[in-house]
N, C-alpha and C positions, 0 to 999 in steps of 0.2 A: 665766793667760795675759793678756797685755796687749792691751786693745782701745782703739783710737784714739777720742778724744772729739771732739764737734763744737766748732767754733770759736765762742767767745762773741762775740756781737754786741750791743753796748749799746743800739742803736736798737730792737732787737726787744722790749725790756722798758721801754717808756715808762710813766711813772707815770700812773695813772688820774686823771681830773678830780677835783678836790676835792669832797667830799660836801656838797651844799647841802640841808639839811633843810627850809629855808623854801620852796625852790622845789618840792620834792616835796609838801609839805603843800598848797601853793597849787593844784597840778595834780591830784594823785591823791585828796586828801581834802577838797577844797573842796565844799560843798553845791551840788548842781546843781538848777536850776529844774525842777519837776515839772509836766507838763501835765495838767490835769483836763478831761474832756469837759464842754463847756458853759460853761467859764470861760476867759477870755483869760489868756495867760501874764502873771504879775505882778499879776493882779487878786486882791484880798483877798476872802475869804468874807464873806457878809453877817453883820452883827452878830447874836448870838444873841438880843439883846433885842428885835429887830424883830418876831419871831414872837410873843413874849409881849405886845408892844404891840398887835398886830393882834387877838390873842385877847381881850385886855382890852377893846378898843374894841367888838368884836363882842358880848361878853357884856353890856356896858353898854347898847348899843342894843337888844339882844334883851330885856333886862330891862325897859327903858322901854316898848317896844311890847307886851310881855306884860302889864304893868300896865294900859295903856290898853285893850287888847282884853279883859282880864279885867273891867274896869269895865263895858265895853259888854255883855259876856256876862251879867253880873248884872242889868244894867238891862233887857235884852231878856227874860230869864226872869221877872223880877218883873212885867213888862208882860204876858207871855204867860200865866203861871200865876196871877197875882194873889197874894193873901195869905190865901186861905181854905183849905179842906180839901185841895184838889188840890196846892197848894204845900207844905202841911205833910206830906202823904204822900210827896211827891217828896223833900223835904229829909231826912225821917227815914230813908227807905230808902237815900238816897245817903250818909248818915252811917255806916251799918253797915259797909261794906267798909273805910272809913278807920279805924274803931275796931278791927276785927279785924286789919287789917294792922299798925297801930301796936303792938298788944299782942303779936301772934304772931311777926311777921317784921321789922318796921321797925327795932327796936332791935338785932336780931342783925346785919342788913346794915350798919348804921351803925357799930356798935362793934366788930364782929368781922371781917366779911368784907372791908370796905373796907381796913382796915390790912393784912390779909394780902395783898390784891392789890397794894398799894403796896410791901410788902416783897419780894414775888416779882418785881415789875418792876425793882427795884434790884439784887437779888442773883442771879437766875437768868440763865444764858447767853442764853436765848431771850427775855429781857425779860419773863418770866412768862407767855408765850403758852400753853404747855401747862397751867400751873397755872390760868390763866383759863378754859380749856376745861373742866377738871374741876370747878371751882367753878360754872361756868355749868350744866353737866349736873346736878349735885346740887341746885342752886337750882331748876331747872325741876321736878325731881321733888318737892321739898319744897313749892314754891308750888302745884303741881298738886294735891297731897294736901290741903293746907289749904283750897284753893279748893273742891274737891269736897265736903269735909266741911261747910264753911260754907254752901254752896249748898243741900245737902240739909237743913240745919238752919235754913233761912231763916225759917220760921214761928216756931221757938223763939226765934231771935234777935230777931225783931220783938216777940214777947211779953215778952222780957226787957228790951228797950230802950225799948219804947213800949207797955207792956201796958195803959195807961189810955186809949189811943186807941180811940174807939168805932166800931162799925158799919162803914159803907162806907169810911170813911177808913182803918180798920185793914185791911180786905181789900185796898184799893188799895196800902197800904204793903207788904203781903206780896207782891203781884204785882210791884211795883217792885223789891223786894228780890231776887227771883229774877233780874231783869235786872241789878241793880247789883253784887251780891256777886261775880260773876266778875271784877270789876275788880281784885280782890286779886291775881290772877295777873299782870295787866299792870302793876300798881303795882310789885310786886317785880321784874319783868323789866326795866322801864324804869329803876328805880333801879340795878340791877346793871349794865346796859349803860352807863348814865351814869358809874358808878364806873370801869368798865373804860376808857371813853374818856378820862376825866380822868387816869388813870394813864399814858396815852399822849399827854398834853398836847393833847388835843382837847376844847375847851370850848364850841365854837360850837353843835354839834348839840343838846346837852342844854338850852341856853338858848333855842333857837328852836322846839323842839317844842311848848311850851305855847301858842305863838301859833297853830299849826295847830289845836290843840284848841279854843281860843277861837273861832276863825273858823268852824269846823264847828258848834259849839254855837250860835253866833249865827245861822247860816244855818238850822239846824233849828228854833230858837225862832221865827224869822220864818215859817218854813214851817208851824209849828203854828198860829200866829195866822191865817194865810191859809186853811188847810184845815180846822181844827177850830173856831176862833173864840175869843172872849174870854169871861171871866166863867164859866168852867167850874168845876165842883166835883167832888168824888170820886164823887158820885152821877150826874152828868150827862155826864162825859167819855166819849167813845166808846172802843171797843176799839182802833180805829186810832190814836187820839191817844195812848193808853197805850203801844202798840207803837212809835210814833214816838219818844216820849220815852225809852223803855227802850233802844231800839236805839242811839240816838245816844250815850248814856252809856257803853254797852259799848264802842263803837268809840273814843270819845274817851279812854277810860281808857288806851289804848295810847300816847297822846301825853302822859301825865302827866309832869311834870318830876321830875328826881331831887331828893331832899331834900338 
């Protein structure tokens, strides 16, 4: 059956505007400015090197002040303890935790743990935070075990390290050793914390903590001079003087700088 068709009108089918690819690219795909809180539009981020420059300057100043205060600390303690049996017992006992730490733990932290922390910070999604926590827990357990065993064996360590020291000086060295050997735990802890901070590009705190240590030791050395006096020996120093010297070393060990 025949059906009538609509009338063709030419104006109803006007040609579309010519396709302009450049215009679309300029409008739809052109990069738009992004607003970031705390930064004005168009402002460039600070250079990455500025943070490194500040850290380097802080480390340099901290190292300089640490050297100066360290010299003053040595001078004050030589003045307070002298060069006789009291100073010998103090220095011998204070050497024990350093020797045990370097032999038992120090090499492991430097050659094994620190590279693992750096690798985890670079490769893990959380920048190694979970790995740092596990290492921190294991290190506390290991440091605690070594410290307890070494403290219990303080007398044996003194005999091994300074067996030829006679009489009152030997007994004083053993007493100091019981105070000083627990420094092993804080030596390892501060070294580990310093390594973790360094992997997070935080260098200032490990450089400034020795300054706190030196200032406290200087203050206690002067307090020893005022309260106990000068020219004391292993036989004449009071129990309060021994307690004062022993307690400051245990506290100050927590401020030991990382190696």
